[in-house]
N, C-alpha and C positions, 0 to 999 in steps of 0.2 A: 734696437737690438741689431735689427738688419743694419737699416741707413748706418749706425757708427760699422762694422761689418765693412760695409762695400766702402764707406769711410776711405779704415785704417787700409784696406786693400789698396787703394788705386795708386795706379804706380806713377812717383815723379823724377823728373829728374834733379841731379843736383851733384853735388862736388863735396867730395872727403876731405877734408881738413883732419889731420892730427897735431896738436899744439908742443910736440915731444922733438918732433921733427921727419924730417922727408921720408924717412929707412922705417919709421915707426908702422906699421899694421895692424888694422883690425881682424881676426876671424870671429865669424859670430854664427849662428843659427837660429835661424828666428822662425819664429809660430807662433801668432798670438791670439789666437781661434782657433778651438776643435774643429777637427776636421778637415782643417789648411793643412796644406802639405809643410813640411820642413826644410827650411831652405838657406842654404849654409853659404856663407858671403868670406871670402878674405877681400878687403878692402886696402890699396893700395893710394895713398896721401896723394893731394889734387889732381886726381883724376877722377871722369862722367861717370855717374851709376844709373842704372832707373834702378831706385828702391818706393818698394811701399811705406805711403806715409807713416802705418802706425812704427815700423822700423826706423825714420826719421826721428818722430817724436820721441820713442823709447830713448835710441842714443843720446839727445839733448838736451833732456830731461834728465840725465843722468846724472847725479853729486856725487863728489869722495869728499870723505872727513879729513877736513885739515885741523891738525893741533898747532894753537898758537906758539910762539919761543918768548912770550911776555914773562916777565919775572914778576914779583911780589916787593912792597922795600926788605924783604928778609931773605931775598934772592931764590926763595924758590919757584917752583914754575906754574905758572897761574893755572894750567889745565882746563883752557879755553879752546873747545872745538867750534869750529864752524864747519860752513859746507861751502863748495868751490865746483865752480862747472870741471864738468872730465875733461880727459885729455883729446877727445875726440868730439867729432860734432859734421854735420852734413850742412852747407847750404843750398839751399831752394834753387835752381836756374830758371824755375819759370815766376811769374806774376800771381799772385794769390791765394799762397799756398795756405 
């Protein structure tokens, strides 16, 4: 557990990307482990940040449910759900992330 905590607390230089547009921002509070401080972030797209590895993994793994627009033979919606990656993501700027 200590090794995992140390690994997820390591600060990584990365760039924030928002798929919706350059005016969309991400505001979040991050605290993954008991006893760690609450870190409040406001991310602006296309800017570089030093953030914990755990925060990068948490944002990049976030999935959004999406309902398909497919119809069956009678014209009723199929109501099929799928998961897509979220609008927010971080791109590490260091090798060996």
